[in-house]
C-alpha positions in Angstrom: -26.7 2.9 -23.5 -29.4 5.2 -22.3 -28.4 8.6 -20.9 -29.6 7.8 -17.4 -27.7 4.6 -17.2 -24.5 6.3 -18.2 -25.0 8.8 -15.4 -25.7 6.0 -13.0 -22.1 4.6 -13.4 -20.9 7.7 -11.6 -23.4 7.8 -8.7 -21.1 6.2 -6.1 -18.1 8.5 -6.5 -17.4 10.4 -3.3 -14.3 12.4 -4.2 -15.0 13.9 -7.6 -16.6 17.3 -7.8 -15.7 18.6 -4.4 -12.8 19.4 -2.1 -11.1 16.3 -1.0 -8.1 16.3 1.4 -4.9 14.5 0.5 -5.0 11.1 2.3 -2.5 10.7 5.2 -1.0 7.6 3.8 -1.4 5.2 0.8 -3.2 2.8 3.1 -5.9 5.3 4.0 -6.3 6.5 0.3 -9.6 5.4 -1.3 -9.3 4.4 -4.9 -12.6 4.8 -6.6 -13.7 3.0 -9.7 -16.5 3.2 -12.2 -17.9 0.5 -14.5 -16.2 0.3 -17.9 -18.7 1.7 -20.4 -16.8 0.0 -23.2 -16.8 -3.5 -21.7 -15.8 -6.1 -24.3 -13.6 -3.6 -26.1 -9.9 -4.0 -25.5 -8.1 -0.7 -25.2 -5.2 0.8 -23.2 -5.5 3.5 -20.7 -2.4 5.5 -19.7 -1.7 7.8 -16.8 1.5 9.7 -16.5 2.6 11.3 -13.2 5.7 13.2 -14.0 5.9 14.9 -10.5 5.5 11.9 -8.2 7.1 12.3 -4.8 7.8 10.1 -1.8 10.4 10.2 1.0 13.4 8.1 1.7 12.5 5.9 4.8 16.1 6.3 6.1 17.0 9.9 5.5 13.6 11.5 5.3 14.7 13.3 2.1 12.3 13.7 -0.8 12.5 11.3 -3.8 11.1 12.2 -7.2 9.9 10.0 -10.1 8.1 10.1 -13.4 5.5 7.3 -13.2 3.7 5.8 -16.3 0.8 3.5 -15.6 -0.8 1.6 -18.5 -3.8 -0.8 -18.1 -6.3 -2.6 -20.2 -9.6 -2.3 -18.3 -11.8 -5.2 -17.4 -15.1 -4.4 -15.8 -13.7 -1.3 -14.0 -12.0 2.0 -14.7 -10.0 3.9 -12.1 -11.4 7.4 -11.4 -8.6 9.8 -12.1 -9.1 12.2 -9.1 -8.9 9.3 -6.7 -5.8 8.0 -8.5 -4.2 11.5 -8.1 -5.0 11.6 -4.4 -3.7 8.0 -4.0 -0.4 9.0 -5.7 -0.3 12.2 -3.7 -0.6 10.2 -0.4 3.0 9.0 -1.0 4.4 12.5 -0.4 4.8 11.7 3.3 5.3 8.0 2.9 8.7 6.5 3.5 9.6 3.7 1.2 12.3 2.7 -1.2 11.7 3.3 -5.0 11.0 -0.4 -5.6 8.4 -0.7 -2.9 6.6 2.5 -3.9 6.4 1.5 -7.6 5.3 -2.1 -7.1 2.9 -1.2 -4.3 1.1 1.3 -6.5 0.7 -1.3 -9.3 -0.5 -4.1 -7.0 -3.0 -1.8 -5.2 -4.4 -0.7 -8.5 -4.6 -4.2 -9.8 -6.4 -5.3 -6.7 -8.9 -2.4 -6.8 -9.8 -2.3 -10.5 -9.0 -5.9 -11.6 -7.7 -4.9 -15.1 -7.0 -7.5 -17.8 -3.4 -6.2 -17.7 -1.5 -3.5 -15.9 2.1 -2.2 -16.0 3.9 0.6 -14.3 7.2 2.2 -15.1 8.8 4.1 -12.3 11.5 6.4 -13.6 13.2 7.7 -10.5 15.5 10.7 -10.5 19.0 10.2 -9.2 19.9 10.0 -5.5 23.5 9.6 -4.7 24.2 9.9 -8.4 22.3 6.7 -9.4 18.9 6.8 -11.1 16.7 3.8 -10.4 14.0 2.6 -12.8 11.5 0.1 -11.6 9.1 -1.9 -13.9 6.2 -4.2 -13.0 3.4 -5.8 -14.9 0.7 -8.2 -14.1 1.3 -10.6 -17.0 1.1 -10.6 -20.8 -1.0 -7.9 -22.4 -3.9 -8.9 -24.7 -2.6 -9.4 -28.2 -5.1 -7.1 -29.9 -4.3 -3.9 -27.9 -2.0 -1.1 -29.0 0.4 -0.4 -26.1 2.9 2.2 -27.1 6.3 2.6 -25.6 6.2 4.5 -22.3 8.2 7.3 -23.9 10.4 8.2 -21.0 14.0 8.5 -22.0 16.7 6.9 -19.9 18.4 9.3 -17.5 21.3 11.1 -19.1 22.3 13.7 -16.6 24.0 16.7 -18.2 25.3 14.7 -21.2 
């Protein structure tokens, strides 16, 4: 691919390279994407967000999770700063763990149309019970190495 063509894949990005405010809500967050420069090659992309936060819709108390997002790109890649801002927009968003986790996955799948996507939401305990939420869009392609997400089950102090 010619140098100018590679640069052209980034020309429509609006958030990268400058100061961008955290979106008020997940609905207002803009998820940017770029064309996959390795189209036709199956590979896994992993994002880990070990400090994800949202709020409980009932109590208003903060909830914390370690999210791991894996996807096999199709035509598009998600631009990582826009993903960071999207995830950050949940800080003031009231929703249960299950809703946050599945909503993130479904929005990403809708925006970037990956061949396959999964998310593991490893939520820290509230009321003494950790909640882990898992979602995937279907079966992964057979020829892609997709490692274990590597997040140990919650063990407390033991």
